[in-house]
C-alpha positions in Angstrom: -19.4 -17.1 0.0 -18.4 -14.4 -2.4 -20.8 -11.4 -2.5 -22.4 -10.7 -5.9 -21.2 -7.7 -7.9 -22.6 -4.3 -6.8 -24.9 -2.3 -8.9 -24.7 1.3 -10.1 -27.5 2.2 -7.7 -25.2 1.2 -4.8 -22.8 4.0 -5.5 -23.1 7.8 -4.9 -20.7 9.6 -7.2 -19.6 8.8 -10.8 -16.9 9.8 -13.2 -16.2 8.6 -16.8 -12.8 6.8 -17.1 -11.4 5.8 -20.5 -9.5 2.7 -21.5 -6.5 2.8 -23.7 -5.1 0.3 -26.2 -2.1 -0.3 -23.9 -4.4 -1.3 -21.0 -5.0 -4.7 -22.6 -2.6 -7.5 -21.8 -1.6 -10.6 -23.7 -4.9 -12.2 -22.6 -6.9 -9.5 -24.4 -8.3 -7.9 -21.3 -7.3 -5.1 -19.0 -4.4 -6.0 -16.7 -5.2 -6.0 -13.0 -2.7 -3.2 -12.3 -4.9 -0.9 -14.5 -7.9 -1.4 -12.2 -5.8 0.1 -9.4 -4.7 3.0 -11.5 -8.4 3.7 -12.4 -9.3 3.5 -8.7 -6.6 6.0 -7.9 -7.7 8.3 -10.7 -11.3 8.1 -9.5 -10.4 9.1 -6.0 -8.3 12.0 -7.2 -11.1 13.2 -9.5 -13.5 13.1 -6.5 -11.1 15.1 -4.4 -10.6 17.7 -7.2 -14.3 17.9 -7.9 -15.0 18.7 -4.2 -12.3 21.3 -3.8 -10.3 19.0 -1.4 -7.1 18.7 -3.4 -4.9 21.3 -4.9 -2.2 19.2 -6.7 0.5 21.8 -6.0 -0.5 23.6 -2.8 -2.5 21.3 -0.5 -0.9 21.5 2.9 -2.5 18.1 3.9 -2.6 15.1 1.7 -4.0 11.6 1.9 -1.5 8.6 1.7 -2.8 5.2 0.7 -2.5 2.7 3.5 -4.7 0.0 2.2 -6.3 -1.0 -1.0 -8.0 -4.1 -2.5 -10.0 -5.3 -5.5 -12.5 -8.1 -6.4 -12.8 -8.8 -10.1 -16.2 -9.9 -11.4 -16.0 -9.5 -15.2 -13.3 -8.5 -17.7 -12.7 -5.0 -19.0 -10.8 -4.3 -22.2 -10.1 -1.5 -24.6 -12.2 -0.1 -26.2 -14.7 -0.4 -23.3 -16.1 2.8 -21.9 -15.6 2.6 -18.1 -17.5 4.5 -15.5 -16.1 4.7 -12.0 -18.5 4.7 -9.0 -17.6 5.9 -5.5 -19.1 5.8 -2.1 -17.6 6.4 1.3 -17.6 3.5 3.7 -15.9 5.1 6.7 -15.0 8.6 7.9 -12.5 8.6 10.7 -10.7 11.5 12.4 -7.6 11.2 10.2 -8.7 8.6 7.6 -11.3 7.9 5.0 -12.2 4.6 3.3 -13.7 4.7 -0.2 -15.6 1.8 -1.8 -15.1 1.9 -5.6 -16.6 0.2 -8.6 -15.8 0.0 -12.3 -18.7 -0.4 -14.7 -18.3 -1.6 -18.3 -20.1 0.4 -20.9 -23.8 0.7 -19.8 -23.8 -2.4 -17.6 -25.5 -2.1 -14.3 -23.3 -4.7 -12.5 -19.8 -3.8 -11.5 -17.0 -5.5 -13.4 -14.7 -4.8 -10.5 -15.0 -3.4 -7.0 -12.5 -2.3 -4.5 -11.6 -0.2 -1.5 -9.1 2.5 -0.9 -8.1 4.0 2.5 -6.3 7.3 2.8 -4.7 8.6 6.0 -4.2 12.3 6.0 -0.8 13.7 6.9 1.1 17.0 6.8 2.5 17.2 3.3 5.9 18.4 4.3 6.5 15.8 7.1 4.4 12.9 5.8 4.7 11.2 9.1 2.4 13.3 11.3 -1.3 12.5 10.9 -3.7 15.4 10.7 -7.5 15.7 10.9 -9.4 15.2 7.6 -9.8 18.6 5.8 -13.2 20.1 6.4 -14.1 20.0 2.7 -13.3 16.3 2.6 -15.4 15.6 5.7 -18.4 17.4 4.1 -17.9 15.6 0.7 -17.5 12.3 2.6 -20.6 12.7 4.6 -22.6 13.5 1.5 -21.5 10.3 -0.2 -21.6 7.8 2.8 -22.8 4.3 2.0 -26.0 3.4 3.9 
């Protein structure tokens, strides 16, 4: 059985995400690829807000190795979307986020997904490295129960 949509109260960190006219597809709702773009933006904003990511100078970076999404309700321009984030798992070299997109002031998620980063040396991108300490601290503060 499919789990019901999560609630805002289930998530730990939030960021406002806009919709654009071009996000709507021929069916008059946001195309599924946009959900993934919003998830990616939400994680990047989380990393920037917690001092983990320097877009130009970070020596270690997270590469996406897995992602997924469950759609519960349509989103469309001109909806105001809020992204919610919590951390499901903190490993030695990886972190898995659980993400949600909330339409306007609704309490139930319109979409929920997950996103796993494995951390690597930026120059080599093949050698895994331990999670940056700032990310470990931020991740621990936002762990799902």
